[in-house]
C-alpha positions in Angstrom: -39.1 47.7 -23.2 -39.9 45.9 -20.0 -38.8 47.6 -16.7 -36.7 44.5 -15.8 -34.8 44.8 -19.1 -34.1 48.5 -18.6 -32.9 47.9 -15.0 -30.6 45.1 -16.2 -29.2 47.3 -18.8 -28.5 50.1 -16.3 -26.8 47.7 -13.9 -24.7 46.2 -16.6 -23.5 49.6 -17.9 -22.8 50.7 -14.3 -20.7 47.5 -13.5 -18.9 47.8 -16.9 -18.0 51.4 -16.3 -16.6 50.7 -12.8 -14.8 47.6 -13.9 -13.2 48.9 -17.0 -12.3 52.3 -15.4 -10.3 50.5 -12.7 -8.8 48.2 -15.3 -7.5 51.0 -17.5 -6.5 53.2 -14.6 -4.4 50.3 -13.2 -2.5 50.1 -16.5 -1.6 53.7 -16.3 -0.7 53.5 -12.6 1.6 50.5 -13.0 3.3 52.1 -16.0 3.8 55.3 -14.0 5.3 53.3 -11.1 7.7 51.6 -13.6 8.9 54.9 -15.0 6.6 55.8 -17.9 4.4 58.9 -17.4 2.7 58.8 -20.9 -0.7 57.9 -19.4 -0.5 60.7 -16.9 0.5 63.3 -19.5 -2.4 62.3 -21.7 -4.9 62.4 -18.9 -5.5 58.7 -18.7 -4.2 58.2 -15.1 -7.7 58.8 -13.8 -10.9 57.0 -12.6 -13.0 59.2 -14.8 -14.8 56.6 -17.0 -15.3 59.1 -19.9 -11.6 59.0 -20.5 -11.5 55.2 -21.0 -14.7 54.4 -22.9 -14.6 52.8 -26.3 -18.2 52.8 -27.6 -18.1 49.4 -29.1 -15.9 47.4 -26.7 -17.0 49.0 -23.5 -20.7 49.5 -24.0 -22.2 48.0 -27.2 -20.5 44.6 -27.2 -20.9 43.6 -23.6 -24.4 45.0 -23.3 -25.5 43.1 -26.4 -24.0 39.9 -25.2 -25.7 40.3 -21.8 -29.1 41.0 -23.4 -28.9 37.9 -25.5 -27.7 35.8 -22.5 -24.2 35.1 -23.8 -21.0 35.3 -21.8 -20.1 39.0 -21.2 -16.7 40.3 -22.3 -15.3 43.5 -23.7 -12.6 46.1 -23.3 -11.9 49.8 -23.3 -9.8 52.4 -25.1 -6.2 51.3 -24.4 -4.2 53.4 -22.0 -1.1 54.6 -23.9 2.3 53.6 -22.6 5.8 53.3 -24.0 7.3 49.9 -23.5 10.8 51.3 -24.1 10.4 53.7 -21.1 9.3 51.2 -18.4 11.8 49.4 -16.3 12.6 45.7 -16.8 12.1 45.8 -20.6 9.5 43.4 -22.0 8.7 42.0 -18.6 7.9 45.5 -17.3 5.6 46.0 -20.3 4.0 42.6 -19.6 3.4 43.7 -16.0 1.7 46.9 -17.1 -0.5 44.8 -19.5 -1.6 42.1 -17.0 -2.3 44.6 -14.2 -5.6 45.5 -15.9 -7.0 42.0 -16.2 -5.7 41.0 -12.8 -7.7 44.0 -11.4 -10.8 42.5 -12.9 -10.0 39.1 -11.4 -9.5 40.7 -8.0 -12.8 42.6 -8.3 -14.6 39.4 -9.2 -13.1 37.7 -6.1 -14.0 40.6 -3.8 -17.6 40.9 -5.1 -18.0 37.1 -4.8 -16.8 37.3 -1.2 -19.1 40.1 -0.4 -22.1 38.2 -1.8 -21.1 35.1 0.2 -20.9 37.1 3.4 -24.3 38.6 2.8 -25.7 35.1 2.4 -26.1 35.2 -1.3 -24.8 32.4 -3.6 -23.0 33.9 -6.6 -22.2 30.4 -7.8 -25.2 30.9 -10.1 -26.6 34.1 -11.6 -29.2 35.6 -9.3 -31.8 38.3 -10.1 -33.9 37.9 -7.0 -33.4 41.5 -6.0 -31.3 44.5 -7.2 -28.4 43.9 -4.9 -28.1 40.2 -5.9 -28.3 41.2 -9.6 -25.5 43.8 -9.1 -23.3 41.3 -7.3 -23.9 38.6 -9.9 -23.1 40.9 -12.8 -20.1 42.1 -10.8 -18.7 38.6 -10.7 -19.5 37.4 -14.3 -18.6 40.7 -16.0 -15.2 41.1 -14.3 -14.4 37.4 -14.9 -15.4 37.8 -18.6 -13.2 40.9 -19.0 -10.3 39.1 -17.3 -10.6 36.0 -19.5 -11.1 37.9 -22.7 -8.3 40.4 -22.2 -5.8 37.6 -21.3 -6.2 36.1 -24.8 -2.6 36.4 -26.2 -3.6 38.3 -29.4 -2.6 41.9 -30.1 -3.7 44.4 -28.9 -5.3 42.5 -26.0 -3.4 42.5 -22.7 -2.4 38.9 -22.8 -0.3 39.5 -25.9 2.2 41.5 -23.9 3.1 38.3 -21.9 3.6 36.6 -25.2 5.8 39.5 -26.4 8.1 38.8 -23.4 8.4 35.1 -24.2 8.3 35.0 -28.0 11.3 35.0 -30.4 11.8 38.1 -32.6 10.0 36.8 -35.8 6.8 36.2 -33.7 7.1 39.6 -32.1 7.4 41.3 -35.6 4.2 39.5 -36.6 2.4 40.6 -33.5 3.5 44.2 -34.0 2.1 44.1 -37.6 -1.3 42.8 -36.2 -1.2 45.4 -33.5 -1.2 48.2 -36.1 -4.8 47.4 -36.8 -5.7 47.6 -33.1 -9.4 47.4 -32.3 -10.3 46.7 -35.9 -8.5 43.3 -35.6 -10.3 42.6 -32.3 -13.6 43.4 -33.9 -12.9 41.0 -36.8 -11.7 38.3 -34.5 -14.8 38.5 -32.4 -17.0 38.3 -35.4 -15.2 35.4 -37.0 -14.9 33.1 -33.9 -17.6 34.4 -31.7 -19.1 31.0 -30.9 -15.7 29.6 -29.9 -14.9 32.7 -27.8 -18.3 32.4 -26.1 -17.7 28.8 -25.2 -14.1 29.4 -24.0 -15.1 32.4 -21.8 -18.1 30.6 -20.4 -16.0 27.6 -19.4 -13.3 29.8 -17.9 -15.8 31.8 -15.9 -17.3 28.7 -14.5 -13.8 27.4 -13.5 -13.1 30.6 -11.5 -16.6 30.5 -9.9 -16.0 26.9 -8.8 -12.6 28.0 -7.3 -14.2 30.9 -5.5 -17.0 28.7 -4.2 -14.4 26.3 -2.7 -12.6 29.2 -1.1 -15.8 30.6 0.4 -17.2 27.1 1.1 -20.4 27.5 -0.8 
């Protein structure tokens, strides 16, 4: 395997671990602030990446997508929380859910800003040096995680927003789907992978264009 490919894989894994660890830790932190200590009791209120890794969603899926030059997205082992214990009912649960993806969006924005201040242009993927590669992956990976996890399908984070808005029959259907957890996500990715790739690629470019206007690139 060429050295450049190995270096890319190491950088991708490093960015993924940092991004998803902060994503999952934020779920637990917000749940704790809203009155549910389930994540803390189960040792998930931590920035130790080993506590949050799902072998397929966190490592294999995003790394494979990156190596075949497709939009990078993925997830992690969901942080446990009890919606019935958080304040503000379904809206509190929705806040716990979206805190993870919003963390990724904020990370992408900050990394983009750092790159712009250093004179790099993260509006396009750069691999001119190691730092540029890290910053570029920092932007696209976090945006990919944000967009993918905000899809309103159980058990992805965006479904919790739909829970707060949906009528009871729709909620019951979503609860049924959620029983199958990551298996459902795996099947969904396989069945509509080309559509997801196009959707995520378009959404990533939208946010990059917005960031570019903010930082006047």
